[in-house]
C-alpha positions as CSV (number, residue, x, y, z in Angstrom):
1,M,165.3,98.1,88.6
2,N,166.6,95.9,91.5
3,E,165.2,92.4,91.2
4,H,164.4,92.4,94.9
5,Y,161.8,95.1,94.5
6,A,159.8,93.0,92.0
7,D,158.6,90.8,95.0
8,N,157.1,93.8,96.9
9,N,153.7,95.4,96.4
10,F,153.0,99.1,96.7
11,D,151.7,98.8,100.3
12,E,155.0,97.3,101.5
13,L,157.1,100.0,99.7
14,F,155.1,102.8,101.4
15,D,155.7,101.2,104.8
16,Y,159.4,102.2,104.7
17,V,160.0,105.9,105.1
18,G,163.1,107.7,106.3
19,T,166.6,106.4,105.9
20,V,167.1,104.1,102.9
21,K,167.9,100.6,104.0
22,T,169.1,97.6,102.2
23,I,166.5,95.1,101.0
24,D,167.7,92.4,103.4
25,V,167.2,94.7,106.4
26,V,163.8,95.8,105.1
27,E,162.7,92.2,104.7
28,Q,164.0,91.3,108.1
29,Q,162.2,94.2,109.8
30,N,159.0,93.5,107.9
31,S,159.0,89.8,109.0
32,K,159.4,90.9,112.6
33,S,156.8,93.8,112.6
34,K,154.1,92.0,110.6
35,K,152.6,88.8,111.7
36,P,150.0,86.9,109.5
37,N,146.4,88.0,110.3
38,V,144.4,84.8,110.8
39,V,141.1,86.6,110.2
40,D,142.2,88.1,106.9
41,L,143.4,84.7,105.8
42,F,140.0,83.1,106.4
43,L,138.2,86.1,104.8
44,E,140.4,85.8,101.7
45,K,139.6,82.0,101.5
46,G,135.9,82.8,101.8
47,N,136.2,85.4,99.0
48,E,137.9,82.9,96.8
49,L,135.0,80.4,97.3
50,A,132.5,83.2,96.7
51,K,134.1,83.8,93.3
52,K,133.8,80.1,92.6
53,H,130.1,80.2,93.5
54,E,129.5,83.2,91.2
55,A,131.1,81.2,88.4
56,Y,129.0,78.2,89.2
57,Q,125.8,80.4,89.2
58,S,126.7,81.8,85.9
59,D,128.0,78.7,84.2
60,T,125.6,76.1,85.7
61,V,122.5,77.5,87.4
62,V,121.8,80.4,85.0
63,R,122.6,78.4,81.9
64,G,120.7,75.5,83.3
65,N,117.6,77.6,84.0
66,K,117.8,79.2,80.6
67,A,117.9,75.7,79.0
68,L,115.0,74.6,81.2
69,Y,112.8,77.6,80.3
70,E,113.5,77.0,76.6
71,L,112.5,73.4,77.0
72,L,109.3,74.4,78.8
73,S,108.6,76.8,75.9
74,S,108.9,74.0,73.5
75,I,106.6,71.8,75.6
76,Y,104.2,74.7,75.9
77,E,104.2,75.1,72.1
78,L,103.5,71.4,71.7
79,A,100.7,71.4,74.2
80,L,99.0,74.4,72.5
81,S,99.3,72.8,69.1
82,I,97.7,69.5,70.4
83,D,95.0,71.5,72.2
84,E,93.9,73.1,69.0
85,H,94.2,70.0,66.9
86,A,91.0,68.2,65.6
87,Q,92.4,64.8,66.9
88,K,93.4,66.1,70.3
89,E,91.6,63.2,72.2
90,K,93.3,60.5,70.1
91,I,96.8,62.1,70.6
92,V,96.3,62.5,74.4
93,K,95.0,58.9,74.6
94,A,98.0,57.6,72.7
95,M,100.3,59.5,75.1
96,R,98.6,58.1,78.1
97,S,98.9,54.6,76.7
98,N,102.6,55.2,76.0
99,L,103.2,56.5,79.6
100,K,101.3,53.5,81.0
101,N,103.6,51.1,79.1
102,Q,106.5,52.8,80.9
103,N,104.9,52.5,84.3
104,I,104.2,56.3,84.5
105,K,100.8,56.8,86.0
106,T,98.1,59.2,84.8
107,S,94.4,59.1,85.2
108,S,91.2,60.6,83.7
109,T,91.6,63.5,86.1
110,T,95.2,64.3,85.3
111,P,95.3,67.7,83.7
112,F,96.0,67.8,79.9
113,M,99.1,69.9,80.4
114,T,100.5,67.4,83.0
115,V,100.1,64.6,80.5
116,I,102.2,66.5,77.9
117,V,104.8,67.4,80.5
118,K,105.1,63.8,81.7
119,Y,105.3,62.5,78.2
120,V,108.2,64.8,77.3
121,V,110.1,64.8,80.7
122,K,109.6,61.3,81.9
123,N,112.3,60.9,84.5
124,I,111.1,63.5,87.0
125,D,109.3,63.2,90.3
126,R,105.6,63.9,90.7
127,Q,106.0,67.3,92.4
128,T,108.4,68.6,89.7
129,A,106.0,67.5,87.0
130,F,103.1,69.3,88.8
131,N,105.2,72.5,89.1
132,Y,106.1,72.5,85.4
133,S,102.5,71.7,84.4
134,R,101.1,74.3,86.8
135,A,103.4,77.0,85.5
136,L,102.4,76.3,81.9
137,R,98.7,76.3,82.8
138,V,99.1,79.6,84.6
139,A,100.9,81.0,81.5
140,N,98.1,79.8,79.3
141,D,95.5,81.3,81.5
142,E,97.3,84.6,81.3
143,K,97.5,84.3,77.5
144,I,101.3,84.3,77.4
145,E,102.7,83.7,73.9
146,V,105.2,80.9,73.3
147,G,108.0,83.2,72.4
148,A,107.5,85.2,75.6
149,L,107.3,82.2,78.0
150,A,111.0,82.0,78.9
151,D,111.2,85.7,79.9
152,Y,107.9,85.4,81.7
153,I,109.2,82.6,83.9
154,A,112.6,84.3,84.5
155,Q,110.9,87.6,85.5
156,A,108.6,85.7,87.9
157,G,111.7,84.3,89.6
158,G,111.5,80.7,88.4
159,V,109.0,78.0,87.8
160,S,107.9,77.6,91.4
161,K,107.4,81.4,91.7
162,V,105.0,81.4,88.8
163,T,102.9,78.8,90.7
164,K,103.2,80.7,93.9
165,T,102.2,84.0,92.3
166,A,99.1,82.3,90.8
167,I,98.1,80.9,94.2
168,E,98.6,84.3,95.8
169,K,96.5,86.0,93.2
170,S,93.8,83.4,93.6
171,N,93.9,83.8,97.4
172,S,93.9,87.6,97.1
173,S,90.8,87.4,94.8
174,I,89.1,85.1,97.3
175,E,89.9,87.4,100.2
176,K,88.8,90.4,98.3
177,N,85.4,88.8,97.5
178,E,85.0,87.6,101.0
179,S,85.8,91.1,102.4
180,K,83.2,92.6,100.0
181,R,80.6,90.0,101.0
182,R,81.3,90.6,104.7
183,T,81.1,94.4,104.4
184,E,77.8,94.2,102.7
185,A,76.5,91.7,105.3
186,L,77.5,94.0,108.1
187,R,75.8,97.0,106.4
188,N,72.6,95.0,106.0
189,A,72.8,93.7,109.6
190,L,73.2,97.3,110.9
191,V,70.3,98.6,108.7
192,F,67.9,95.9,110.0
193,K,69.2,96.3,113.6
194,G,68.2,100.0,113.2
195,I,64.8,99.1,111.7
196,L,64.0,96.7,114.6
197,S,65.5,98.9,117.3
198,K,63.1,100.3,119.9
199,E,65.5,103.0,121.0
200,S,65.4,106.4,119.2
201,I,66.2,110.1,119.7
202,E,64.6,113.2,118.3
203,Y,67.1,115.4,116.4
204,E,65.8,118.6,115.0
205,K,69.0,120.0,113.5
206,P,69.9,119.1,109.8
207,V,72.2,116.2,109.1
208,V,75.4,117.6,107.5
209,Q,75.9,115.8,104.2
210,L,79.6,115.8,103.5
211,K,79.3,114.1,100.1
212,A,76.4,116.2,98.8
213,K,76.9,117.7,95.4
214,L,77.4,121.5,95.2
215,K,74.1,122.1,93.4
216,G,72.2,120.1,96.0
217,N,71.0,117.4,93.5
218,D,71.8,114.5,95.8
219,T,72.1,111.0,94.4
220,A,72.2,107.5,96.0
221,A,76.0,107.6,95.5
222,D,76.2,110.7,97.7
223,T,74.0,109.5,100.5
224,G,75.0,106.8,103.0
225,S,72.7,104.4,104.9
226,F,73.6,105.9,108.2
227,A,73.8,109.2,110.0
228,I,76.9,109.3,112.2
229,F,76.5,111.4,115.4
230,L,79.6,113.1,116.8
231,T,79.2,113.3,120.6
232,Y,81.1,114.4,123.6
233,Y,80.8,112.6,126.9
234,D,80.3,115.0,129.8
235,R,81.7,113.5,132.9
236,N,79.9,115.9,135.2
237,T,76.4,115.1,133.9
238,Q,77.4,111.6,132.7
239,Q,75.7,112.2,129.4
240,Y,76.7,112.0,125.8
241,K,76.1,115.4,124.2
242,I,75.4,115.6,120.5
243,I,77.7,118.0,118.6
244,E,76.5,117.3,115.1
245,A,75.2,114.5,112.8
246,Y,77.0,113.7,109.6
247,D,76.2,111.7,106.5
248,Y,79.6,110.8,105.1
249,G,78.2,109.5,101.8
250,D,78.2,106.0,100.4
251,S,81.9,105.6,99.4
252,F,83.4,106.8,102.7
253,E,80.7,104.8,104.6
254,K,82.0,101.6,102.8
255,T,85.5,102.4,104.1
256,I,84.2,102.7,107.7
257,L,82.2,99.5,107.4
258,N,85.2,97.7,105.9
259,H,87.3,98.7,109.0
260,M,84.4,97.6,111.3
261,Q,84.0,94.2,109.6
262,K,87.7,93.4,110.3
263,R,87.2,94.0,114.0
264,F,83.8,92.2,114.4
265,A,84.1,88.7,115.8
266,T,80.8,87.7,114.3
267,T,81.2,85.5,111.3
268,T,79.8,86.5,107.8
269,D,77.4,83.6,107.9
270,A,76.0,84.7,111.3
271,L,75.6,88.3,109.9
272,E,73.7,87.0,106.9
273,N,71.6,84.7,109.1
274,F,70.7,87.6,111.3
275,V,69.6,89.6,108.2
276,A,67.5,86.7,106.9
277,Q,65.7,86.4,110.3
278,A,65.3,90.2,110.6
279,K,63.6,90.3,107.2
280,V,61.1,87.7,108.3
281,K,60.5,89.6,111.6
282,R,60.1,92.9,109.6
283,Q,57.5,91.2,107.4
284,E,55.7,90.0,110.5
285,M,55.8,93.5,112.0
286,I,54.4,95.0,108.7
287,A,51.6,92.4,108.6
288,Q,50.8,93.1,112.3
289,V,50.6,96.8,111.6
290,A,48.3,96.2,108.6
291,A,46.1,93.9,110.7
292,N,46.0,96.5,113.5
293,T,45.0,99.2,111.0
294,V,42.2,97.0,109.7
295,L,41.1,96.3,113.2
296,D,41.2,100.0,114.2
297,K,39.1,100.9,111.1
298,R,36.5,98.2,112.0
299,T,36.4,99.3,115.6
300,K,36.0,102.9,114.6
301,S,33.3,102.0,112.1
302,K,31.3,100.1,114.9
303,Q,31.7,103.0,117.3
304,E,30.4,105.4,114.6
305,K,27.4,103.2,113.9
306,T,26.7,102.9,117.7
307,T,26.9,106.7,118.0
308,E,24.5,107.2,115.1
309,A,22.0,104.6,116.5
310,S,22.0,106.3,119.9
């Protein structure tokens, strides 16, 4: 093979079709027809750096994280061992004293796991110590075994992600509980608003119970607190005309109320205060009705006696 061809790649060889030319002529023509592409040069440089970064990730970051997770596993194992030991208080007190002698601050409110972390990993900032400690506490709360900790942290996406996930779960739980409380407060407020309302309509047709059991043996779970009237607004008469009344059942009613509570501007506390006041007012109304009944009986009794006397 001609030695000149060893310098050419396949792309360059395929550029030359037609009459065979000498290598010198080909190289001369190639140098005239092809100018260096600046964009391609910069992209190639970027690709080279990308490869270096991948190597760095593999050699430094990945290995570094693996080593860190293994260290945290060992700290976790140590902490669990101390936590179960009969002389836990003495051990922790000695660690606090040792840290104090090295000007590393802890207090009576410093979490147990943070003390262990600071004792082992002394030359780290306060935030990093907190993150390590928090991750280990979360793992402990979730009953993660020592041998599974490294994978647990890696799958979460790192130490800070373990902490973030725990906070998000906590917030989610708080939001869920608040939503449940607010939905129940809205239901109670609407019930009492109905009880105290002076507006009413007479509806002789049956209420369609969409959640009723087939055999007709209705239960509390099948029956909602409200009848929902489907109406049509007649623009000619300017009246709402009732099409039908529905009882959607307890479960679907909760869904409706959940959507409503998200759109009500009234706070949960205000709804609960309204319910508390409504209960007092209802008791007053019941007492008043009872008093009126007694009064009516007395009045009727006097009238009967007067009639007999006359």
